[in-house]
C-alpha positions as CSV (number, residue, x, y, z in Angstrom):
1,M,159.6,147.1,48.8
2,A,158.8,147.7,52.5
3,R,161.7,148.3,54.8
4,P,162.0,145.9,57.8
5,T,160.9,147.4,61.1
6,P,163.3,147.4,64.0
7,R,161.3,144.7,65.7
8,A,161.3,142.6,62.5
9,R,165.1,142.8,62.5
10,T,165.3,141.9,66.2
11,L,163.2,138.8,65.7
12,S,164.8,138.0,62.3
13,Q,161.3,138.1,60.7
14,N,161.2,137.5,56.9
15,F,157.6,136.5,56.2
16,L,157.0,134.0,53.4
17,A,155.0,135.8,50.7
18,D,154.7,133.2,48.0
19,R,151.7,130.9,48.0
20,A,153.2,128.3,45.7
21,T,156.3,128.0,48.0
22,A,154.1,127.6,51.1
23,E,152.1,124.8,49.4
24,R,155.3,123.0,48.4
25,V,156.8,123.2,51.9
26,A,153.5,122.0,53.4
27,R,153.4,119.0,51.0
28,L,157.0,118.1,52.0
29,A,156.1,118.4,55.7
30,A,152.8,116.6,55.5
31,P,152.4,114.4,52.4
32,D,148.9,113.3,51.5
33,H,149.7,109.6,51.9
34,S,151.0,110.0,55.5
35,R,148.9,112.8,57.1
36,P,150.7,113.5,60.4
37,R,148.7,113.3,63.6
38,L,150.5,116.3,65.1
39,V,152.5,119.1,63.5
40,L,154.2,121.9,65.4
41,E,154.9,125.1,63.4
42,V,157.8,127.3,64.3
43,G,157.1,131.0,63.8
44,A,153.7,131.1,62.2
45,G,154.2,134.8,61.3
46,R,151.2,135.9,59.2
47,G,150.0,132.4,58.5
48,A,151.3,131.8,55.0
49,L,152.5,128.3,55.8
50,T,150.0,127.7,58.6
51,E,147.1,127.6,56.2
52,P,148.3,124.8,54.0
53,L,149.7,122.9,57.0
54,A,146.2,123.1,58.6
55,R,144.7,121.4,55.6
56,R,147.2,118.6,55.8
57,S,147.4,117.8,59.5
58,L,145.0,116.3,62.1
59,E,146.3,118.7,64.8
60,L,148.4,121.8,64.3
61,R,150.0,123.9,67.0
62,A,151.3,127.1,65.5
63,Y,153.8,129.0,67.7
64,E,154.4,132.7,67.3
65,I,156.8,134.8,69.4
66,D,155.6,138.2,68.2
67,P,152.5,139.1,70.3
68,R,151.3,141.6,67.7
69,L,150.7,138.8,65.2
70,V,148.9,136.4,67.5
71,P,145.4,138.1,67.4
72,G,145.3,138.0,63.6
73,L,146.4,134.4,63.5
74,R,143.7,133.4,66.0
75,A,141.0,135.2,64.1
76,R,142.1,133.7,60.9
77,F,141.9,130.1,62.2
78,A,139.0,130.6,64.6
79,R,136.9,128.2,62.6
80,S,139.6,125.5,62.5
81,P,139.3,123.7,65.9
82,H,142.3,121.5,65.1
83,V,144.6,124.5,64.9
84,S,145.9,126.1,68.1
85,V,147.8,129.4,67.9
86,V,150.2,129.5,70.8
87,A,151.8,132.8,71.8
88,G,155.4,132.4,72.9
89,D,158.8,131.1,72.2
90,F,158.9,127.8,70.5
91,L,162.2,127.0,72.1
92,A,160.6,127.1,75.5
93,V,158.2,124.4,74.6
94,R,158.5,120.9,76.1
95,P,158.5,118.4,73.2
96,P,155.4,116.2,72.9
97,R,155.7,112.6,74.1
98,T,153.7,111.2,71.1
99,P,155.1,111.2,67.5
100,F,155.0,114.6,65.9
101,S,156.5,116.7,63.0
102,V,157.9,120.2,63.0
103,A,157.6,122.6,60.1
104,G,158.3,126.3,59.7
105,N,160.0,129.3,58.2
106,V,162.8,129.6,60.7
107,P,164.3,132.9,61.8
108,F,167.8,132.7,60.4
109,S,169.3,134.0,63.6
110,R,167.8,131.1,65.6
111,T,168.2,128.2,63.2
112,A,170.9,126.4,65.1
113,D,168.9,126.4,68.4
114,I,165.7,125.2,66.7
115,V,167.6,122.4,64.9
116,D,169.1,121.4,68.2
117,W,165.7,121.3,69.8
118,C,164.4,119.0,67.0
119,L,167.4,116.7,67.3
120,T,167.0,116.2,71.0
121,A,163.2,115.7,70.9
122,P,162.7,111.9,71.4
123,A,159.3,111.6,69.7
124,L,160.1,113.9,66.7
125,T,159.7,112.0,63.4
126,D,160.8,114.7,61.0
127,A,161.3,118.4,60.5
128,T,160.9,120.5,57.4
129,L,162.5,123.9,57.9
130,I,163.1,126.9,55.7
131,T,166.5,128.1,56.6
132,Q,169.3,130.2,55.2
133,L,170.5,128.4,52.1
134,E,174.1,128.3,53.2
135,Y,173.1,126.6,56.5
136,A,171.0,123.9,54.6
137,R,173.8,123.3,52.1
138,K,176.4,123.0,54.9
139,R,174.4,120.5,56.9
140,T,173.5,118.3,53.9
141,G,176.9,118.0,52.2
142,D,175.8,120.1,49.2
143,Y,179.2,121.9,49.2
144,G,180.9,118.5,49.0
145,R,181.8,118.9,52.7
146,W,180.0,117.6,55.7
147,S,179.7,119.2,59.1
148,R,180.5,117.7,62.5
149,L,176.8,117.9,63.6
150,T,175.6,116.1,60.5
151,V,178.1,113.3,60.8
152,L,177.5,113.0,64.6
153,T,173.8,112.6,64.2
154,W,173.8,110.5,61.0
155,P,173.1,107.1,62.6
156,C,169.8,108.4,63.9
157,H,168.9,111.3,61.5
158,A,169.0,111.7,57.8
159,W,169.6,115.3,56.4
160,R,168.4,116.4,53.0
161,L,168.3,119.6,51.0
162,V,164.9,119.4,49.3
163,G,164.5,122.8,47.7
164,R,165.6,126.4,47.4
165,V,163.6,129.6,47.9
166,G,164.6,132.8,46.3
167,R,165.0,135.8,48.6
168,L,162.4,137.8,46.8
169,R,159.7,135.4,47.9
170,F,159.9,136.9,51.4
171,R,158.7,140.2,52.9
172,P,160.9,141.9,53.8
173,A,163.4,140.2,51.5
174,P,166.5,138.8,53.4
175,R,169.9,139.4,51.9
176,V,170.3,135.8,50.9
177,D,168.2,132.9,49.4
178,A,166.8,130.2,51.6
179,G,166.8,126.4,51.5
180,V,164.3,123.8,52.5
181,L,165.9,121.4,54.9
182,R,164.5,118.0,55.8
183,I,165.7,116.2,59.0
184,E,164.2,112.7,59.3
185,R,164.6,110.5,62.3
186,R,165.4,107.0,61.1
187,P,162.9,104.2,62.1
188,A,165.8,102.4,63.7
189,P,169.3,103.7,64.3
190,L,172.0,102.5,62.1
191,L,174.1,101.5,65.2
192,T,173.3,99.8,68.5
193,A,173.4,101.8,71.7
194,A,176.9,100.7,72.4
195,G,177.9,101.5,68.8
196,L,176.4,105.0,69.1
197,R,178.7,105.7,72.1
198,G,181.7,104.6,70.2
199,W,180.5,106.6,67.2
200,A,180.4,109.8,69.1
201,D,184.0,109.2,70.4
202,L,185.2,108.5,66.8
203,V,183.5,111.6,65.4
204,E,184.8,113.9,68.1
205,L,188.3,112.5,67.6
206,G,188.1,112.9,63.8
207,F,186.9,116.5,64.1
208,S,189.5,117.4,66.7
209,G,191.6,119.2,64.1
210,V,194.8,117.6,65.2
211,G,197.2,116.4,62.5
212,G,195.7,118.2,59.5
213,S,193.7,115.3,58.1
214,L,191.1,112.7,59.3
215,H,193.7,110.0,59.0
216,A,196.2,111.8,61.2
217,S,193.5,112.6,63.8
218,L,192.4,109.0,64.1
219,R,196.0,107.8,64.5
220,R,196.0,109.6,67.9
221,A,193.9,106.8,69.3
222,H,194.4,103.9,66.9
223,P,197.5,102.1,65.5
224,R,198.5,103.4,62.1
225,R,198.2,99.9,60.5
226,R,194.5,99.8,61.6
227,V,193.8,103.3,60.4
228,D,195.4,102.4,57.0
229,A,193.3,99.3,56.7
230,A,190.1,101.1,57.6
231,F,190.8,103.8,55.0
232,R,191.4,101.1,52.4
233,A,188.2,99.4,53.3
234,A,186.3,102.7,53.1
235,R,188.0,103.5,49.8
236,L,189.3,106.8,51.2
237,D,192.4,108.8,50.4
238,P,194.4,109.3,53.6
239,A,195.0,112.9,52.6
240,L,191.3,113.8,52.8
241,L,190.3,116.5,55.2
242,V,187.7,115.6,57.8
243,G,184.9,117.6,56.2
244,E,185.4,115.8,52.9
245,V,184.4,112.4,54.3
246,A,180.7,111.5,53.7
247,P,178.7,109.9,56.6
248,D,178.5,106.5,54.9
249,R,182.3,106.4,54.7
250,W,182.4,107.3,58.4
251,L,180.2,104.3,59.1
252,R,182.7,102.0,57.3
253,L,185.6,103.5,59.2
254,H,183.7,102.9,62.5
255,E,183.0,99.3,61.5
256,E,186.7,98.7,60.8
257,L,188.1,100.4,63.8
258,T,185.7,98.9,66.4
259,S,185.6,95.3,65.1
């Protein structure tokens, strides 16, 4: 197995080297029944995922930060006029104003920044990202615990772990397996604009870490009797830690505490 070059380590490059995995990720990102008009690919690398994405999209913009890889990509897709290979950092790109999807084999070291970019892009409909497995599991509740970011964004975005990719399907092989993370913007938020503002306050209070439990944290801003009633309505044990409360239960707490 080839050893990673210093530049590969700097850019956190682990190229997808399994065609079946690339096809599967492309199908998730661009299903046949809903061929997306515009797809942005994060980190095209050597084009393993770019090729099946190109077959499934009407317009594909493939971003690659490593200038050494760009000429090969452009030559490979020279006869595909709907594919644009863009040299540069995806994170420096201004999000399109029309609906678009994001897909990519994400550099593990830049996952959080890329996810934040996606969450703040108003016209993004969905993102299908190959990330470190631990990150995908943490964000989707697969450990039986939920992160602050997931709960905070839940009214507007759904998070799902839709697959796993073994480490040996990459070159060079990373130290850990990967997961396929889907982030989907909901057609309509689960809360009103005013409700979303109150939601953010509630989640921040709950994750403040004061008191040792979610129940104790919420009592800092709400009377105990109301918190007790909200927990009964949500069918939650008051001793639960904040990360153990699923987003749908948070929604019931919010409903009870803001009514």
